[in-house]
C-alpha positions, 0 to 999 in steps of 0.5 A, a space after each residue: 742108140 748111137 749116143 749110148 755107143 759113143 758114151 760107152 766108147 768114150 768112157 771105156 778107158 775110164 772104166 779100164 783105169 778104175 780097175 788098173 790096181 787089180 792084178 791080171 792073172 797070168 795068161 794060160 792056153 786054157 784061160 777062158 775069162 776071170 771075174 774080179 770084184 771089190 772089195 779085194 783083189 782075189 779073182 775067180 778064174 774060169 779055165 777050159 778043161 780039155 783032153 786029147 792035147 786040147 782038141 776036146 773038152 772034158 765032157 764030165 767037167 768042161 770048165 774048171 772054176 777056182 780062186 786065185 787069192 792075191 790077198 794070200 800070196 797068189 794061192 789057188 783054191 777051190 770055191 766053197 759049196 755056197 760060192 759054187 752053187 749060188 755065186 760063181 759056179 757054172 751050169 753046163 750043158 751040151 750045145 747043139 754043135 758037137 764038141 761045144 757046150 752052153 753054160 751060165 754062171 749060177 748067180 746070173 742065168 740070164 746070160 748064156 755063154 758058149 764054150 767052143 774052140 776057135 779056128 786056131 783051136 783055142 778055147 773060148 767063152 762066147 757071149 753077146 756083149 753089147 748085142 754082138 757075139 764076143 769072146 769074154 776076157 774078163 768081168 768086173 762086179 761092183 759090190 756095195 755092202 749086202 742086200 740081205 744076210 750074205 747076199 751082196 748088193 751088186 751095183 753093176 757088172 762090166 764085161 770086157 771082151 774081144 770081137 772075134 771078127 775084128 779082134 777089137 775090144 768090146 765092152 758093156 756095163 749093165 745093172 743086173 
């Protein structure tokens, strides 16, 4: 276990460098995280949808998911029906704590996330990264061709986050 942790720490700069050619979406107070994947730089953005001056999440649609199309002059656009229902959309449900929500990305329901406001009332997407609670910042998905039809062949997924207690970067790479 310690060997794996050491390897992850040693390789973290290399993985971060591997995607350095990808643009970073502009920061925004409602930004939860974003997903990037090859073969292009178009980015899927996940923003909190708040009401009452950011003090609560909109119970009807607490998360907005959309494209930031860097390949098309940084235009934003909605997900298609297939993208929303089979790939990048979210399934959201009320959490056991009032005002919080649990959710998952539809293409990978094994990873549960929690939508919450942190101590500074900033929206966060929290999940387990490398076995510890973390705030998710970004995701990179490595795709190589198609498995069958339109289903991509995902080689690995990288999660980049922040430890809420220490503020230090956390990282995990896994094969779905």
